[in-house]
C-alpha positions as CSV (number, residue, x, y, z in Angstrom):
1,M,22.3,14.2,-30.5
2,A,24.8,12.1,-28.8
3,K,23.3,9.7,-26.2
4,M,24.9,9.3,-22.8
5,F,23.2,5.9,-22.4
6,K,22.7,3.1,-24.8
7,V,19.2,2.0,-25.8
8,F,18.1,-0.4,-23.1
9,N,17.5,-3.9,-24.4
10,T,13.8,-4.7,-23.7
11,S,13.8,-8.0,-25.4
12,W,13.6,-9.7,-22.0
13,I,10.0,-8.4,-21.5
14,K,7.8,-11.5,-21.7
15,N,5.2,-10.3,-24.2
16,E,4.0,-13.8,-24.9
17,K,2.6,-13.9,-21.3
18,V,0.6,-10.7,-21.6
19,L,-3.0,-11.5,-20.8
20,D,-6.2,-9.6,-21.2
21,P,-6.3,-6.9,-18.5
22,V,-9.5,-8.4,-17.0
23,E,-7.4,-11.4,-16.1
24,L,-4.7,-9.3,-14.4
25,I,-6.2,-8.5,-11.0
26,P,-3.2,-7.7,-8.8
27,K,-2.9,-9.9,-5.8
28,R,-1.0,-7.1,-3.9
29,I,1.1,-9.6,-2.0
30,S,3.5,-7.0,-0.7
31,K,3.8,-3.3,0.1
32,F,5.4,-2.3,-3.1
33,H,2.1,-2.0,-5.0
34,S,0.7,0.7,-2.7
35,L,4.1,2.4,-2.6
36,S,4.3,2.6,-6.4
37,Y,0.7,3.9,-6.7
38,F,1.6,6.7,-4.2
39,N,4.6,7.6,-6.2
40,L,2.5,7.6,-9.4
41,V,0.0,10.1,-7.8
42,C,2.9,12.3,-6.7
43,F,4.4,12.3,-10.2
44,M,1.1,13.1,-11.8
45,T,0.6,16.1,-9.4
46,M,4.1,17.3,-10.3
47,V,3.6,17.0,-14.0
48,I,0.2,18.8,-13.8
49,L,1.9,21.7,-12.0
50,W,4.8,22.0,-14.4
51,G,2.8,21.3,-17.5
52,L,0.1,23.8,-16.9
53,L,2.3,26.6,-15.4
54,S,5.3,26.4,-17.7
55,T,5.5,29.2,-20.3
56,E,8.9,28.3,-21.9
57,T,9.0,26.7,-25.3
58,L,11.3,23.7,-25.0
59,A,12.3,20.9,-27.4
60,S,11.6,17.7,-25.6
61,Q,14.1,14.8,-25.9
62,S,16.2,16.7,-28.5
63,D,16.9,19.6,-26.3
64,K,20.6,20.2,-26.0
65,R,20.3,21.0,-22.3
66,L,19.5,17.4,-21.4
67,D,23.0,16.0,-21.8
68,P,24.6,18.2,-19.1
69,L,21.5,17.8,-16.9
70,F,21.8,14.1,-16.9
71,K,25.5,14.4,-16.2
72,R,24.7,16.5,-13.2
73,L,22.0,14.1,-12.1
74,Q,24.5,11.2,-12.2
75,A,27.2,13.2,-10.3
76,T,25.3,15.0,-7.5
77,L,25.0,13.6,-4.0
78,S,22.5,16.3,-3.0
79,K,18.9,15.3,-2.8
80,V,17.8,18.9,-3.2
81,E,19.9,19.4,-6.3
82,A,18.8,16.0,-7.7
83,Q,15.1,16.9,-7.3
84,S,15.7,20.3,-9.0
85,I,17.4,18.6,-11.9
86,E,14.6,16.0,-12.2
87,M,12.0,18.8,-12.3
88,T,14.0,20.6,-15.1
89,I,14.3,17.4,-17.1
90,W,10.6,16.7,-16.8
91,R,9.8,20.2,-17.8
92,I,11.8,19.8,-20.9
93,W,10.3,16.4,-21.7
94,V,6.6,17.6,-21.5
95,E,7.2,20.6,-23.8
96,S,7.2,20.4,-27.6
97,D,8.2,23.0,-30.1
98,Q,4.7,22.8,-31.6
99,D,1.9,24.8,-30.0
100,K,-0.7,22.3,-31.1
101,V,1.2,19.5,-29.3
102,N,1.6,21.7,-26.2
103,N,-2.1,22.4,-26.1
104,L,-2.9,18.7,-26.4
105,M,-0.4,18.0,-23.6
106,N,-2.1,20.5,-21.3
107,S,-5.5,19.2,-22.1
108,G,-4.4,15.6,-21.5
109,I,-2.7,16.4,-18.3
110,A,-5.8,18.3,-17.1
111,A,-8.0,15.3,-17.9
112,M,-5.5,13.0,-16.0
113,G,-5.8,15.3,-13.0
114,N,-9.6,15.0,-13.1
115,L,-9.2,11.2,-13.4
116,D,-11.0,11.4,-16.8
117,Y,-8.8,8.7,-18.4
118,A,-11.1,8.2,-21.4
119,T,-10.7,11.8,-22.4
120,A,-7.0,11.8,-21.7
121,L,-6.6,8.7,-23.9
122,K,-8.3,10.4,-26.8
123,V,-6.1,13.5,-26.4
124,F,-2.9,11.5,-26.3
125,D,-4.1,9.4,-29.2
126,K,-4.2,12.6,-31.2
127,M,-0.8,13.7,-29.9
128,V,1.0,10.6,-31.0
129,A,-0.7,10.7,-34.3
130,I,0.5,14.3,-35.1
131,A,3.8,14.1,-33.3
132,P,5.1,10.5,-33.4
133,H,8.6,11.6,-32.6
134,F,7.6,13.3,-29.4
135,A,8.6,10.8,-26.7
136,E,6.5,12.3,-23.9
137,G,3.3,11.8,-25.9
138,W,3.9,8.0,-25.9
139,N,4.9,8.1,-22.2
140,K,1.7,9.9,-21.2
141,R,-0.4,7.5,-23.2
142,A,1.4,4.6,-21.6
143,T,0.5,6.0,-18.2
144,I,-3.2,6.1,-19.2
145,H,-3.1,2.5,-20.5
146,Y,-1.5,1.5,-17.2
147,L,-4.2,3.3,-15.1
148,Q,-6.9,1.6,-17.3
149,K,-5.2,-1.8,-16.7
150,D,-4.4,-2.2,-20.4
151,F,-0.9,-3.5,-19.7
152,A,0.0,-4.8,-23.1
153,A,-0.8,-1.4,-24.7
154,S,1.2,0.3,-21.9
155,I,4.3,-1.7,-22.6
156,K,4.1,-1.0,-26.4
157,D,3.9,2.7,-25.7
158,I,6.8,2.5,-23.2
159,K,8.9,0.9,-25.8
160,R,8.1,3.7,-28.2
161,T,9.1,6.2,-25.5
162,L,12.4,4.5,-24.9
163,N,13.2,4.2,-28.6
164,L,13.0,8.0,-28.8
165,E,14.5,8.8,-25.4
166,P,16.5,5.9,-23.9
167,R,17.2,8.0,-20.8
168,H,13.5,8.3,-19.9
169,F,13.7,7.1,-16.3
170,G,10.0,7.8,-15.9
171,A,9.2,5.3,-18.6
172,L,11.7,2.7,-17.3
173,S,10.2,3.0,-13.8
174,G,6.7,2.9,-15.3
175,L,7.7,-0.3,-17.1
176,G,8.6,-1.8,-13.7
177,L,5.2,-0.8,-12.3
178,V,3.4,-2.5,-15.3
179,L,5.5,-5.7,-15.0
180,M,4.8,-5.8,-11.2
181,E,1.1,-5.7,-11.9
182,M,1.5,-8.5,-14.4
183,E,3.5,-10.4,-11.7
184,Q,6.5,-10.6,-14.0
185,Y,8.7,-9.8,-11.0
186,D,12.1,-10.7,-12.4
187,S,11.5,-8.4,-15.5
188,A,10.2,-5.7,-13.2
189,L,13.4,-5.8,-11.2
190,R,15.4,-5.3,-14.4
191,A,13.3,-2.3,-15.4
192,F,13.7,-0.6,-12.0
193,K,17.5,-1.3,-12.1
194,D,17.7,0.3,-15.6
195,A,15.8,3.3,-14.3
196,L,18.3,3.7,-11.5
197,K,21.3,3.5,-13.9
198,V,19.9,6.7,-15.5
199,N,18.7,8.4,-12.3
200,P,20.1,6.9,-9.1
201,H,17.9,9.2,-7.0
202,L,14.6,7.5,-7.7
203,R,13.4,6.6,-4.2
204,G,10.3,4.7,-5.4
205,A,12.5,2.6,-7.8
206,K,15.0,1.9,-5.0
207,A,12.2,0.7,-2.6
208,N,10.7,-1.5,-5.3
209,V,14.1,-3.0,-6.1
210,D,14.5,-3.9,-2.4
211,A,11.0,-5.3,-2.2
212,L,11.5,-7.4,-5.4
213,R,14.8,-8.8,-4.3
214,K,13.2,-10.0,-1.1
215,L,10.3,-11.5,-3.0
216,L,12.7,-13.2,-5.5
217,G,15.0,-14.4,-2.8
218,N,17.8,-12.0,-3.6
219,V,18.3,-13.4,-7.0
220,Q,20.8,-11.3,-9.0
221,I,19.3,-10.1,-12.2
């Protein structure tokens, strides 16, 4: 499938500075941490609703409908239309063409909704093992690692997600959240800006870009 966007270069992520999660207690020096967490909760709620209620069989990142959807997402000036397109893209992303993978996705999402991250991690471990080419499996596991403060593991899974679906604005924005928690603010800014290149309607990413620019003294990155 032809890609509308190039694979984003993630070599700038400072992996050599990844510390043990126990050492990475966020200082929460500005409002963007709480804002990002609120957006994460909203996203989880949205995915739970679509993931559990969807009955269509879709083909994840290889679905041919994604290309025109991303073109519309880039072109529209309507917030309502953009939200509808985003929901459709997410609905495609969370559905596999394998029933076993879909069942695992629903189980993992349900565990996330119950804040049972240990169970969710086991489910998504199984998913990536049996469907390593399913981008959303890696993205969901990256989210669990983030919630468990295992930031190094989260970044690894985000990279796997982006290798499979370079347009995954959720993974790019999630990368920004992880890097903010690690206080790698310049790299976080890059990630949010990459997310906005794909989806210019991400309000949380826009707010975090503004906050990070203020924090970094308006440095152009």
